[in-house]
Structures are given as structure tokens and as C-alpha cells.
C-alpha positions as a Markdown table, in Angstrom:
| # | Residue | x | y | z |
|---|---|---|---|---|
| 1 | Met | 0.0 | 0.0 | 0.0 |
| 2 | Leu | 2.9 | 2.4 | 0.7 |
| 3 | Leu | 4.4 | 1.7 | -2.7 |
| 4 | Gly | 1.0 | 2.3 | -4.4 |
| 5 | Gly | 0.7 | 5.6 | -2.6 |
| 6 | Ala | 4.2 | 6.6 | -3.5 |
| 7 | Val | 3.7 | 5.6 | -7.1 |
| 8 | Gly | 0.6 | 7.7 | -7.4 |
| 9 | Lys | 2.1 | 10.7 | -5.6 |
| 10 | Ser | 5.3 | 10.7 | -7.7 |
| 11 | Ala | 3.6 | 9.9 | -11.1 |
| 12 | Gln | 5.3 | 6.6 | -11.7 |
| 13 | Leu | 4.1 | 3.7 | -13.8 |
| 14 | Pro | 1.2 | 2.8 | -14.0 |
| 15 | Leu | -0.3 | 6.0 | -12.2 |
| 16 | Gln | 1.8 | 8.5 | -14.2 |
| 17 | Thr | -0.8 | 10.0 | -16.6 |
| 18 | Trp | -1.9 | 12.9 | -14.4 |
| 19 | Leu | 1.4 | 14.8 | -14.3 |
| 20 | Ala | 1.6 | 15.9 | -17.9 |
| 21 | Asp | -2.0 | 17.1 | -17.7 |
| 22 | Ala | -1.2 | 19.1 | -14.5 |
| 23 | Met | 1.1 | 21.3 | -16.6 |
| 24 | Ala | -2.0 | 23.4 | -17.5 |
| 25 | Gly | -1.3 | 25.3 | -14.3 |
| 26 | Pro | 0.8 | 28.4 | -14.0 |
| 27 | Thr | 4.5 | 27.9 | -14.6 |
| 28 | Pro | 5.7 | 29.1 | -11.2 |
| 29 | Val | 3.4 | 26.5 | -9.6 |
| 30 | Ser | 4.9 | 23.9 | -11.8 |
| 31 | Ala | 8.4 | 25.0 | -10.8 |
| 32 | Leu | 7.6 | 24.8 | -7.1 |
| 33 | Ile | 5.2 | 22.0 | -6.7 |
| 34 | His | 5.8 | 19.6 | -9.6 |
| 35 | Ala | 9.6 | 20.0 | -9.7 |
| 36 | Ala | 10.7 | 20.4 | -6.0 |
| 37 | Thr | 8.0 | 19.4 | -3.5 |
| 38 | Met | 4.7 | 17.7 | -4.2 |
| 39 | Val | 5.6 | 15.1 | -6.9 |
| 40 | Thr | 8.8 | 14.0 | -5.0 |
| 41 | Ala | 6.9 | 13.3 | -1.8 |
| 42 | Gly | 6.5 | 9.6 | -2.9 |
| 43 | Val | 10.3 | 9.3 | -3.0 |
| 44 | Tyr | 10.6 | 10.9 | 0.5 |
| 45 | Leu | 7.9 | 8.5 | 1.8 |
| 46 | Ile | 9.8 | 5.4 | 0.7 |
| 47 | Ala | 13.1 | 6.8 | 2.0 |
| 48 | Arg | 11.6 | 7.5 | 5.5 |
| 49 | Thr | 9.9 | 4.2 | 5.7 |
| 50 | His | 12.9 | 2.3 | 4.3 |
| 51 | Gly | 12.8 | -0.1 | 7.3 |
| 52 | Leu | 9.5 | -1.6 | 6.2 |
| 53 | Phe | 10.8 | -2.0 | 2.6 |
| 54 | Leu | 14.0 | -3.7 | 3.8 |
| 55 | Met | 11.8 | -6.4 | 5.4 |
| 56 | Thr | 10.2 | -7.1 | 2.0 |
| 57 | Pro | 13.1 | -7.4 | -0.6 |
| 58 | Glu | 10.7 | -8.3 | -3.4 |
| 59 | Val | 8.7 | -5.1 | -3.0 |
| 60 | Leu | 12.0 | -3.1 | -2.8 |
| 61 | His | 13.2 | -4.6 | -6.0 |
| 62 | Leu | 9.8 | -3.8 | -7.6 |
| 63 | Val | 10.4 | -0.1 | -6.6 |
| 64 | Gly | 13.6 | -0.2 | -8.7 |
| 65 | Ile | 11.9 | -1.9 | -11.7 |
| 66 | Val | 9.0 | 0.7 | -11.6 |
| 67 | Gly | 11.6 | 3.5 | -11.6 |
| 68 | Ala | 13.6 | 2.0 | -14.5 |
| 69 | Val | 10.6 | 1.4 | -16.7 |
| 70 | Thr | 9.1 | 4.8 | -16.0 |
| 71 | Leu | 12.3 | 6.7 | -16.8 |
| 72 | Leu | 12.6 | 4.9 | -20.1 |
| 73 | Leu | 8.9 | 5.3 | -21.1 |
| 74 | Ala | 8.9 | 9.0 | -20.1 |
| 75 | Gly | 12.1 | 9.6 | -22.0 |
| 76 | Phe | 10.6 | 8.4 | -25.3 |
| 77 | Ala | 7.4 | 10.3 | -24.7 |
| 78 | Ala | 9.4 | 13.5 | -24.1 |
| 79 | Leu | 11.2 | 13.0 | -27.4 |
| 80 | Val | 8.1 | 13.8 | -29.5 |
| 81 | Gln | 6.3 | 16.4 | -27.5 |
| 82 | Thr | 5.6 | 19.8 | -29.0 |
| 83 | Asp | 4.5 | 21.7 | -25.8 |
| 84 | Ile | 7.5 | 23.1 | -24.0 |
| 85 | Lys | 6.0 | 22.4 | -20.6 |
| 86 | Arg | 5.0 | 18.8 | -21.4 |
| 87 | Val | 8.6 | 18.1 | -22.4 |
| 88 | Leu | 9.6 | 19.2 | -18.9 |
| 89 | Ala | 6.7 | 17.3 | -17.3 |
| 90 | Tyr | 7.9 | 14.0 | -18.9 |
| 91 | Ser | 11.5 | 14.8 | -17.9 |
| 92 | Thr | 10.3 | 15.2 | -14.3 |
| 93 | Met | 8.6 | 11.9 | -14.5 |
| 94 | Ser | 11.8 | 10.4 | -15.9 |
| 95 | Gln | 14.0 | 11.9 | -13.2 |
| 96 | Ile | 11.8 | 10.7 | -10.4 |
| 97 | Gly | 12.1 | 7.3 | -12.0 |
| 98 | Tyr | 15.8 | 7.6 | -11.3 |
| 99 | Met | 15.0 | 8.3 | -7.7 |
| 100 | Phe | 12.8 | 5.2 | -7.5 |
| 101 | Leu | 15.6 | 3.2 | -9.1 |
| 102 | Ala | 18.0 | 4.4 | -6.4 |
| 103 | Leu | 15.6 | 3.5 | -3.7 |
| 104 | Gly | 15.1 | 0.0 | -5.2 |
| 105 | Val | 18.8 | -0.7 | -5.1 |
| 106 | Gln | 19.1 | 0.7 | -1.6 |
| 107 | Ala | 21.1 | 3.8 | -2.6 |
| 108 | Trp | 19.1 | 5.9 | -0.2 |
| 109 | Asp | 21.4 | 8.9 | 0.0 |
| 110 | Ala | 21.8 | 9.0 | -3.7 |
| 111 | Ala | 18.0 | 9.2 | -4.1 |
| 112 | Ile | 17.7 | 12.1 | -1.7 |
| 113 | Phe | 20.7 | 13.8 | -3.2 |
| 114 | His | 19.2 | 13.6 | -6.7 |
| 115 | Leu | 15.9 | 14.8 | -5.3 |
| 116 | Met | 17.7 | 17.9 | -4.1 |
| 117 | Thr | 19.8 | 18.6 | -7.2 |
| 118 | His | 16.7 | 17.9 | -9.4 |
| 119 | Ala | 14.8 | 20.6 | -7.6 |
| 120 | Phe | 17.5 | 23.1 | -8.5 |
| 121 | Phe | 17.7 | 22.5 | -12.2 |
| 122 | Lys | 14.1 | 21.6 | -12.9 |
| 123 | Ala | 12.8 | 24.7 | -11.1 |
| 124 | Leu | 15.2 | 26.7 | -13.2 |
| 125 | Leu | 13.9 | 25.1 | -16.4 |
| 126 | Phe | 10.3 | 25.6 | -15.5 |
| 127 | Leu | 10.8 | 29.3 | -14.6 |
| 128 | Ala | 12.8 | 29.8 | -17.7 |
| 129 | Ser | 10.1 | 28.1 | -19.8 |
| 130 | Gly | 7.6 | 30.5 | -18.3 |
| 131 | Ser | 9.8 | 33.4 | -19.4 |
| 132 | Val | 9.9 | 31.9 | -22.9 |
| 133 | Ile | 6.1 | 31.5 | -23.0 |
| 134 | Leu | 5.6 | 35.1 | -21.7 |
| 135 | Ala | 8.1 | 36.5 | -24.3 |
| 136 | Cys | 6.4 | 34.6 | -27.1 |
| 137 | His | 2.9 | 36.0 | -26.2 |
| 138 | His | 1.8 | 32.8 | -24.4 |
| 139 | Glu | 2.8 | 30.4 | -27.2 |
| 140 | Gln | 3.9 | 27.0 | -25.9 |
| 141 | Asn | 4.4 | 25.1 | -29.2 |
| 142 | Ile | 8.2 | 24.8 | -29.6 |
| 143 | Phe | 7.9 | 24.5 | -33.4 |
| 144 | Lys | 6.3 | 28.0 | -33.5 |
| 145 | Met | 9.4 | 29.4 | -31.8 |
| 146 | Gly | 13.0 | 29.5 | -33.0 |
| 147 | Gly | 16.0 | 31.8 | -32.9 |
| 148 | Leu | 15.2 | 33.2 | -29.4 |
| 149 | Arg | 18.7 | 33.2 | -28.1 |
| 150 | Lys | 19.2 | 36.8 | -29.4 |
| 151 | Ser | 16.0 | 38.1 | -27.9 |
| 152 | Ile | 16.2 | 36.5 | -24.5 |
| 153 | Pro | 19.9 | 35.7 | -23.8 |
| 154 | Leu | 19.6 | 35.3 | -20.1 |
| 155 | Val | 16.8 | 32.7 | -20.5 |
| 156 | Tyr | 18.9 | 31.0 | -23.1 |
| 157 | Leu | 21.8 | 30.7 | -20.7 |
| 158 | Cys | 19.4 | 29.3 | -18.1 |
| 159 | Phe | 18.2 | 26.7 | -20.5 |
| 160 | Leu | 21.7 | 25.7 | -21.4 |
| 161 | Val | 22.8 | 25.3 | -17.8 |
| 162 | Gly | 19.6 | 23.7 | -16.7 |
| 163 | Gly | 19.6 | 21.4 | -19.7 |
| 164 | Ala | 23.2 | 20.5 | -19.1 |
| 165 | Ala | 22.4 | 19.6 | -15.4 |
| 166 | Leu | 19.3 | 17.6 | -16.5 |
| 167 | Ser | 21.6 | 15.8 | -19.0 |
| 168 | Ala | 24.2 | 15.2 | -16.3 |
| 169 | Leu | 27.0 | 16.9 | -18.2 |
| 170 | Pro | 30.2 | 15.7 | -16.5 |
| 171 | Leu | 31.9 | 17.6 | -13.7 |
| 172 | Val | 30.3 | 21.0 | -14.2 |
| 173 | Thr | 26.7 | 20.2 | -13.2 |
| 174 | Ala | 25.0 | 19.1 | -10.0 |
| 175 | Gly | 23.0 | 16.5 | -11.9 |
| 176 | Phe | 26.1 | 14.6 | -12.9 |
| 177 | Phe | 27.2 | 13.9 | -9.4 |
| 178 | Ser | 23.8 | 12.8 | -8.1 |
| 179 | Lys | 22.9 | 10.7 | -11.1 |
| 180 | Asp | 26.3 | 9.0 | -11.0 |
| 181 | Glu | 25.7 | 8.1 | -7.4 |
| 182 | Ile | 22.5 | 6.3 | -8.4 |
| 183 | Leu | 24.2 | 4.4 | -11.2 |
| 184 | Ala | 27.1 | 3.5 | -8.9 |
| 185 | Gly | 24.6 | 2.3 | -6.3 |
| 186 | Ala | 22.9 | 0.0 | -8.8 |
| 187 | Met | 26.2 | -1.4 | -10.0 |
| 188 | Ala | 27.6 | -1.9 | -6.4 |
| 189 | Asn | 24.5 | -3.9 | -5.4 |
| 190 | Gly | 24.7 | -6.1 | -8.5 |
| 191 | His | 21.7 | -4.6 | -10.4 |
| 192 | Ile | 23.5 | -4.3 | -13.7 |
| 193 | Asn | 20.2 | -4.4 | -15.7 |
| 194 | Leu | 18.9 | -1.4 | -13.8 |
| 195 | Met | 22.3 | 0.4 | -14.3 |
| 196 | Val | 22.0 | -0.2 | -18.1 |
| 197 | Ala | 18.5 | 1.2 | -18.0 |
| 198 | Gly | 19.8 | 4.3 | -16.2 |
| 199 | Leu | 22.5 | 4.8 | -18.9 |
| 200 | Val | 19.9 | 4.4 | -21.7 |
| 201 | Gly | 17.7 | 6.9 | -19.9 |
| 202 | Ala | 20.7 | 9.3 | -19.6 |
| 203 | Phe | 21.2 | 9.2 | -23.3 |
| 204 | Met | 17.5 | 9.8 | -24.0 |
| 205 | Thr | 17.5 | 12.7 | -21.5 |
| 206 | Ser | 20.3 | 14.6 | -23.2 |
| 207 | Leu | 18.7 | 13.9 | -26.6 |
| 208 | Tyr | 15.2 | 15.3 | -25.8 |
| 209 | Thr | 16.5 | 18.1 | -23.6 |
| 210 | Phe | 18.8 | 19.6 | -26.3 |
| 211 | Arg | 16.2 | 18.8 | -29.0 |
| 212 | Met | 14.0 | 21.3 | -27.2 |
| 213 | Ile | 16.8 | 23.8 | -26.7 |
| 214 | Phe | 17.9 | 23.7 | -30.3 |
| 215 | Ile | 14.4 | 24.1 | -31.7 |
| 216 | Val | 13.4 | 26.9 | -29.4 |
| 217 | Phe | 16.6 | 29.0 | -29.4 |
| 218 | His | 18.3 | 28.2 | -32.7 |
| 219 | Gly | 17.3 | 28.2 | -36.3 |
| 220 | Lys | 15.0 | 30.8 | -37.9 |
| 221 | Glu | 13.1 | 33.2 | -35.7 |
| 222 | Gln | 9.4 | 32.6 | -36.2 |
| 223 | Ile | 7.9 | 34.8 | -33.6 |
| 224 | His | 8.8 | 38.3 | -32.3 |
| 225 | Ala | 9.8 | 37.8 | -28.7 |
| 226 | His | 10.2 | 40.5 | -26.1 |
| 227 | Ala | 12.4 | 40.1 | -23.1 |
| 228 | Val | 10.9 | 40.4 | -19.6 |
| 229 | Lys | 13.1 | 42.8 | -17.6 |
| 230 | Gly | 13.5 | 43.4 | -13.9 |
| 231 | Val | 15.4 | 42.2 | -10.9 |
| 232 | Thr | 12.4 | 40.2 | -9.6 |
| 233 | His | 12.4 | 38.2 | -12.9 |
| 234 | Ser | 16.2 | 37.7 | -13.2 |
| 235 | Leu | 17.3 | 37.1 | -9.6 |
| 236 | Pro | 15.5 | 33.8 | -9.1 |
| 237 | Leu | 16.8 | 32.5 | -12.4 |
| 238 | Ile | 20.4 | 33.5 | -11.5 |
| 239 | Val | 20.2 | 31.9 | -8.1 |
| 240 | Leu | 18.9 | 28.6 | -9.5 |
| 241 | Leu | 21.4 | 28.8 | -12.3 |
| 242 | Ile | 24.3 | 28.8 | -9.8 |
| 243 | Leu | 22.8 | 26.0 | -7.8 |
| 244 | Ser | 22.4 | 23.9 | -11.0 |
| 245 | Thr | 26.1 | 23.9 | -11.5 |
| 246 | Phe | 28.6 | 21.9 | -9.4 |
| 247 | Val | 28.0 | 24.4 | -6.6 |
| 248 | Gly | 24.6 | 22.7 | -5.9 |
| 249 | Ala | 26.4 | 19.4 | -5.4 |
| 250 | Leu | 28.5 | 20.9 | -2.6 |
| 251 | Ile | 25.5 | 21.3 | -0.4 |
| 252 | Val | 25.1 | 18.5 | 2.1 |
| 253 | Pro | 21.9 | 16.5 | 1.1 |
| 254 | Pro | 19.0 | 16.3 | 3.5 |
| 255 | Leu | 18.9 | 13.1 | 5.7 |
| 256 | Gln | 22.7 | 12.7 | 5.4 |
| 257 | Gly | 23.7 | 10.1 | 8.0 |
| 258 | Val | 20.1 | 9.3 | 8.9 |
| 259 | Leu | 19.6 | 6.7 | 6.2 |
| 260 | Pro | 21.6 | 3.4 | 6.0 |
| 261 | Gln | 24.9 | 3.6 | 4.2 |
| 262 | Thr | 25.2 | 1.7 | 0.9 |
| 263 | Thr | 28.0 | -0.4 | -0.6 |
| 264 | Glu | 30.6 | 1.8 | -2.4 |
| 265 | Leu | 32.2 | 0.9 | -5.7 |
| 266 | Ala | 35.9 | 0.5 | -6.0 |
| 267 | His | 37.7 | 3.6 | -7.3 |
| 268 | Gly | 38.6 | 2.1 | -10.6 |
| 269 | Ser | 35.0 | 0.9 | -11.3 |
| 270 | Met | 33.6 | 4.3 | -10.2 |
| 271 | Leu | 35.9 | 6.1 | -12.6 |
| 272 | Thr | 34.9 | 3.9 | -15.4 |
| 273 | Leu | 31.3 | 4.4 | -14.7 |
| 274 | Glu | 31.7 | 8.2 | -14.5 |
| 275 | Ile | 33.5 | 8.2 | -17.9 |
| 276 | Thr | 30.8 | 6.0 | -19.5 |
| 277 | Ser | 27.9 | 8.1 | -18.2 |
| 278 | Gly | 29.7 | 11.3 | -19.3 |
| 279 | Val | 30.3 | 10.0 | -22.8 |
| 280 | Val | 26.7 | 8.9 | -23.0 |
| 281 | Ala | 25.5 | 12.4 | -22.1 |
| 282 | Val | 27.8 | 14.1 | -24.5 |
| 283 | Val | 26.9 | 11.7 | -27.4 |
| 284 | Gly | 23.2 | 12.5 | -26.8 |
| 285 | Ile | 23.9 | 16.2 | -27.0 |
| 286 | Leu | 26.0 | 15.9 | -30.1 |
| 287 | Leu | 23.3 | 13.7 | -31.8 |
| 288 | Ala | 20.7 | 16.3 | -30.9 |
| 289 | Ala | 22.8 | 19.0 | -32.5 |
| 290 | Trp | 23.4 | 16.9 | -35.6 |
| 291 | Leu | 19.7 | 16.1 | -36.1 |
| 292 | Trp | 18.0 | 19.4 | -35.1 |
| 293 | Leu | 20.7 | 21.9 | -36.2 |
| 294 | Gly | 22.1 | 20.2 | -39.3 |
| 295 | Lys | 19.8 | 17.4 | -40.5 |
| 296 | Arg | 16.3 | 18.7 | -39.8 |
| 297 | Thr | 15.1 | 17.3 | -43.2 |
| 298 | Leu | 16.3 | 13.8 | -42.0 |
| 299 | Val | 14.2 | 14.1 | -38.8 |
| 300 | Thr | 11.2 | 15.2 | -40.9 |
| 301 | Ser | 11.5 | 12.3 | -43.3 |
| 302 | Ile | 11.8 | 9.8 | -40.4 |
| 303 | Ala | 8.8 | 11.3 | -38.6 |
| 304 | Asn | 6.7 | 11.1 | -41.8 |
| 305 | Ser | 7.6 | 7.5 | -42.6 |
| 306 | Ala | 5.0 | 4.8 | -41.6 |
| 307 | Pro | 7.0 | 3.5 | -38.6 |
| 308 | Gly | 7.8 | 7.1 | -37.6 |
| 309 | Arg | 4.2 | 8.1 | -37.6 |
| 310 | Leu | 3.1 | 5.0 | -35.7 |
| 311 | Leu | 5.8 | 5.4 | -33.0 |
| 312 | Gly | 5.5 | 9.2 | -32.9 |
| 313 | Thr | 1.7 | 9.0 | -32.3 |
| 314 | Trp | 2.2 | 6.2 | -29.7 |
| 315 | Trp | 4.9 | 8.1 | -27.8 |
| 316 | Tyr | 3.1 | 11.5 | -28.1 |
| 317 | Asn | 0.0 | 10.0 | -26.5 |
| 318 | Ala | 2.2 | 8.7 | -23.6 |
| 319 | Trp | 2.1 | 5.1 | -24.9 |
| 320 | Gly | -1.7 | 5.1 | -25.0 |
| 321 | Phe | -2.2 | 4.7 | -21.2 |
| 322 | Asp | -5.0 | 7.3 | -21.2 |
| 323 | Trp | -6.8 | 5.5 | -24.0 |
| 324 | Leu | -6.3 | 2.1 | -22.3 |
| 325 | Tyr | -7.6 | 3.4 | -18.9 |
| 326 | Asp | -10.6 | 5.0 | -20.6 |
| 327 | Lys | -11.6 | 1.7 | -22.3 |
| 328 | Val | -10.9 | -0.5 | -19.2 |
| 329 | Phe | -12.0 | 1.7 | -16.3 |
| 330 | Val | -13.9 | 4.9 | -17.4 |
| 331 | Lys | -16.3 | 3.5 | -20.0 |
| 332 | Pro | -17.4 | 0.4 | -17.9 |
| 333 | Phe | -18.0 | 2.6 | -14.8 |
| 334 | Leu | -20.0 | 5.0 | -16.9 |
| 335 | Gly | -22.1 | 2.1 | -18.2 |
| 336 | Ile | -22.7 | 0.8 | -14.7 |
| 337 | Ala | -23.7 | 4.4 | -13.6 |
| 338 | Trp | -26.1 | 4.6 | -16.5 |
| 339 | Leu | -27.7 | 1.3 | -15.5 |
| 340 | Leu | -28.1 | 2.4 | -11.9 |
| 341 | Lys | -29.5 | 5.7 | -12.9 |
| 342 | Arg | -32.5 | 3.9 | -14.5 |
| 343 | Asp | -33.5 | 2.4 | -11.2 |
| 344 | Pro | -37.4 | 2.4 | -10.9 |
| 345 | Leu | -37.4 | 3.9 | -7.5 |
| 346 | Asn | -35.4 | 6.9 | -8.8 |
| 347 | Ser | -37.9 | 7.3 | -11.6 |
| 348 | Met | -40.8 | 7.5 | -9.1 |
| 349 | Met | -39.0 | 10.0 | -7.0 |
| 350 | Asn | -38.3 | 12.1 | -10.1 |
| 351 | Ile | -42.1 | 12.1 | -11.0 |
| 352 | Arg | -43.0 | 13.3 | -7.5 |
| 353 | Leu | -40.4 | 16.1 | -7.7 |
| 354 | Ser | -41.9 | 17.1 | -11.1 |
| 355 | Phe | -45.4 | 17.5 | -9.7 |
| 356 | Pro | -45.5 | 19.6 | -6.5 |
| 357 | Ala | -49.3 | 19.1 | -6.2 |
| 358 | Leu | -48.8 | 15.3 | -6.1 |
| 359 | Gln | -46.2 | 15.8 | -3.4 |
| 360 | Val | -48.6 | 17.7 | -1.3 |
| 361 | Lys | -51.4 | 15.1 | -1.8 |
| 362 | Val | -49.1 | 12.3 | -0.9 |
| 363 | Cys | -47.9 | 14.1 | 2.2 |
| 364 | Cys | -51.4 | 14.8 | 3.3 |
């Protein structure tokens, strides 16, 4: 039951569909609640009740599997989104998947560490996306933007730093240190399959993140954007920008020393893992640059092919979970409600309510 509550609260498979729809709210709300506090409460719940999960190793392993599957499915879904906030929503889902993966392999400190660093760079990206939306006259479709780096240079810098931290760019970002601790925890505890899933997710993260950045800020300008000026607008972005760099990784994570210590990797293995994850992130960024800065026609041709349209539609609709739940749960319950509505007793009560005189006569 605790796992079910945490899965629903943190938008993990199979209760993940609500998070992307919640992006209809104001962007500062998304930055505060969806990135830093409310959605990560499920992670905090499992971490604080870790003693119960340690008594049920099968459930704990399931936590890691749920996180690994969610981070992969959300990564593919983010790769085809056109709404700038929905890209960030699916990236949030994916990053919380990393936290669940860490909890599943008993890397407790790594999960809380990533929760903290993720709050920095995801809040930065959400607030920066709000600046983009405001500058573009409330337009949220990334394909209707383009070339914005000249109009809003500070926001562009925030996206670069936040995107690099989200992609875990080596050494210079907070996300690199926290994500590597998760992968190291998986490897140290013998969960090689979960570690590989984490590396694939890291590649997908850098690919969809810089796809968004290159489409929005590079290429031909398609909309006249105006920069939002003022200290109240710039100061929060600058503070979060600094915390998204390696500076954020220097802060002692919450619950340090409270949670059980995990097995540490040997120095040589840790160095190999850091190099591997760094190369994966850089390759994802370079591939995104090659596709969306140089080979946009290739991307279009792939997207317009029969397999591309099929997969694109499937991923765009979040793997069809909303459609499936509508068919399996919503429609049957509506049918049951319709049958119950036709109860004869309800019909008699409706007739009495329709004729006040009859009501008086019956009462007398």
C-alpha cells in the first residue's frame, strides 16, 4: 500500500498519466510543486519508511523496476512532445524514475541527493520556460518558436545550464554527481540491468532536452519575442542557475547520515562508470545538435515514414495509457452508472419532484 501511494504521488508507472495534464497550471506553480516538492513526496515517503521496505526485498526490487521502466517510457514520450511544458513534465517523470531506481537498489542517500539537485535545475527550467512563454505571447508550441537566443539571452543561458544539469554533463553540473551516485549504487549492489536502463535513460534525457533547446533558441526566428526585464524576474533564475552547476552538489543533502549507508564501488569501477555516463550524455547532446541543427530534413523524413508516424503517435500519447484506462475503467464505470440511474425507485422520486401538487397530496 505504501508503494501504491508513492507511485501515485510521484507519477510513476502505472499511475503517471496525471502529471503531464497538470502542466496546464501556472509555470511558477509547476516549478515549485511539480519539480521540487509535491511530486517528489513519494520518494521521500519510501526513504523515510525504508525499514519496512527492507523487510520485503521483493517489493523493494519492484520499486527499482518501476523507476527504471518509468524513466525509459517517459524519455521516449518527451522526445516527440511539442509543448515546452509537457517536455519538462515528462522529464520530471523520468528523473523521479531515477530516484525510485535508487531506492530500489538501496542507494538511499543517492535518491535524496538527486531529489535535491533535481529541484534546482528543474525549477530553473520551469521558470525559464515561463519566461519563454511570456516572451512569445503565451505560445507553448516549440515549433512555432525559434532563434530566441538573441531576444532573451539570459533565459537561453538558463536553459543551457539547466539542460546540461538535466543531461548530467560531466563535472560542471550538479545533476552529474547525483545521477552517477544512483548508477554507482545500482552497480555496487549487483543490479546491472537497472544500471544499463539508467544509462539508456541518460542518453534519452540529453537527446530530448537539447532537441527542445535547439528548436526553441536556434534556427530561424518565427515569432517576435520581447524580453521580460526586472530584478524580480532575473534574480531567481540566476540563483537557481548557480545551484544547478557543481555548486549545488557541494550542499550536504537532507537526511545525510540518517539513512543506511550503501555499498561503495571501487575507485577504478567508479571512474569507469563516470567516464561512461559522461560519454553517453555528450553523445546524446551531439546527436541532438546533428539532427536538429544540421539534419532537420532527415528528422522530418523519419517522422513522416510509416514506422515514424506510428511510434510518434504512440509516444506523443504517452504510450496510450489514457486510451487504455478510458476503455478499461472509465467506460465500464459510466455504463454501470447509466444502468443504476435507470432504477425504478429513482424514476418514481423524479415524478414526485416534477409535480408539487402530487407531493402535497401524498404528504397529506
